[in-house]
FINUGU-727422 format. One record per residue (C-alpha): x, y, z. Coordinates in steps of 0.001 Angstrom, whole numbers, padded with zeros to 6 digits, always signed. Layout:
# residues N
XYZ
...
# end
This chain:
# residues 64
+021902-008178-008902
+021334-007544-005199
+018554-009025-003132
+015831-007060-001359
+013887-008258+001663
+010121-007752+001598
+008082-008390+004710
+004463-009552+004528
+001814-010357+007107
-000362-013441+006769
-003069-015153+008721
-001755-018283+010403
-003896-020460+008123
-002558-018753+004986
+001021-019131+006174
+000547-022832+006870
-001032-023445+003460
+001859-021651+001758
+004365-023688+003789
+002649-026909+002748
+002515-025985-000931
+006148-024871-000929
+007172-028107+000743
+005255-030214-001785
+006988-028277-004569
+010374-028953-002931
+010988-025247-002451
+011550-022902+000438
+008805-020374+001110
+010686-017450-000406
+011372-019232-003701
+007803-020519-003822
+006305-017052-003322
+008636-015495-005893
+007763-018191-008442
+004042-017801-007744
+004113-014012-007994
+006222-014118-011163
+003776-016513-012810
+000835-014298-011827
+002548-011195-013201
+003302-012934-016516
-000313-014089-016784
-001657-010602-016050
+000717-009005-018552
-000295-011524-021250
-003996-010778-020703
-003360-007026-020729
-001408-007348-023974
-004111-009503-025543
-006806-006947-024746
-004801-003773-025327
-006454-003208-028714
-009918-003536-027228
-008972-001225-024372
-007739+001355-026889
-011018+001155-028794
-013006+001641-025608
-010833+004557-024529
-011325+006155-027949
-015093+005868-027736
-015236+002874-030082
-013838+004771-033076
-011392+002903-035250
# end
C-alpha cells in the first residue's frame, strides 16, 4: 500500500506538545499522530456502534 502525505498547520505550542509526547512514546511525530488518530477513530466507531440501536429508535420517532 502506498503512502500519502497530509499537511497540517499547528500553533507552535501544539506542535511542541506533540513533539514532546511523541518523543516520550519513542516515536516520530508522524507515527505518533497516526497512532493517536487511529485510536480516536476506533473509539468513535465503537461508541457509534454501541448507540446505533438508540439512534435508530430516535430516528424512527421512538417506535419499535
